[in-house]
Residue, then its C-alpha position, 0 to 999 in steps of 0.5 A: m539656617e546656615m549660621k555662618g556669617k549671619v547677624a544675630l542680636v541677643t538682648g540681656a547677654s551680660s550674664g546667664i542665659g543671654q551670655a551663654v546664647a550669645v557665645a554659642l551663636s558666635k561659635e556657630g559663625c554668627k556676628v553677634v550684637f548683644t545688649y547689657n544694662s548695668n553689668e558692664k563687667g559681665a558684658k566685657e566678659t561676653l565680648e571677650e569670649i565672642g571675640k572680633n565678631g561681637a559688639m556690645f551695646k548699652v540699652d535700658m529696656h525701659n527706654e525706647t529711645e535707647i532701643e532705637k539707637l541699638f537698631s540704628f547701630i545694627k543697620a549702619k554697621f551690618r545693613k541687616l539682621d538675621v536672628l533676634v533672641n529676646n532674652a532681657g528680662i527682670n524677675r524679683p518679688r512684686g506685689l500682687f496688686e501693685t500696678n506700678d510693679w506690674k508696669e515695670i515687669f511688663q515694660v521689660d519682659l513684654f513691651s520691650v520685646v514687642f518694640c525690639t521685634g518690630k524693629a528687627v523684622k524691618l531689618m530681616e527684610g522678610v527672612g529670619k529667625i526670632l527666639n523668645i526666652t520665656s519661663v516655665y512660670a508662664d504655665g499656671k500649674v507652675c506659677y509661683k505666688g510671689i512673682a505674679p507679674y513675671g509669670a503673667a508677662k511670660a504667659a503673654l509672651n508665649h501667646y505673642t510668640q505663637t501670634l507672631a509665628k502665624n503672622l510672619a510665616p513662612k519666611i520668618l520663623v518664631n519660637a520660644i524656650a521656656p526654661g525651668y530653674v537655671r543657675t543665673p544671677l536672677w536668683g540673687e545671692k544664693t549659697e551653694k546649699e540653696f542652689e542644691e535645694s532648689g535644683k532638687e525641685q526638678l526631676i533632674e534634681r539639679m539646677i540647669d546650666p545656662a549652656e544647656i539652654a544655649q544648646m537648645a537655642v542654637a538647635v531651634i534657631k537652626n531648625d527650619a521646620m519649627t515655628g510657633e513652638i514653646v520648647f520647655v527645658d525645665g528639668g522636668i519641674s512642670l511634671k512635678t507640679v501637675 
C-alpha cells in the first residue's frame, strides 16, 4: 500500500504504542485521526508531533455512542478510511472469577474492536488495511495468572483477526501484532530498576520501545501479501517460557 494521502484511524494514541504508531503513520504521509480517553495532555503531544495532518477525538471505548460520533466525524471530514489500527485497551489485575471485571476488559479490548471494525469496513468501501494490537499474553504458554481477562480478550482478538482476514480478503487485509514487554503507561508506576528487571525476562534483556512496535506496524500495513498473520514482537519472551 502506498501510504501518502491515506486516511488512518488509530485508537488509544495518547501514549505508548498507539502514540508511536500514529506518529509513524503520519511520517509515512497518512492523514491520522486518533482517539484518546482521559489523557488529554498526551493526546495533545501526539497531535503536536503529527502536525496539520492529524486530528484528535475523545472517545470512551465503553461507549458505542461516542464511537459512532467518531466515525461520523471521519465520514464528514474525509469521506473514507484506508487504515484502521485497533490499539485501545486496558490491562490491570482483575479477578479470576469476577464477571464484572471480565465484562469491562472484554468491552474495551474486544467488543469495541468489533464495533470499530464494522464501522471502518463501511468507510473503506472494500479496500483497506486493518491492524489489531494484541499481546503475547494471548498465548496460553505465556499467560500471566493475575490478568486472566486481558489474556483471554487478546486471545479472542487473535481469533477475530484471522476470521476477519478470511471474510474480508482479498481487498481488505487484516493482521495483528502481539507485543511482548513494551515500556508503556499500562505498566503503571514502575521505577527504572523495575523496568530493567522486567526487561531481563525477554531474550533481548530489555524492554521494547513503542517505536519498535510502530516500525513493525508500518511494515505490516504497507505489505500487500499478508493477511491473517499474528506477528510476535515480543523480545523472545515466548521462547523463554516454553
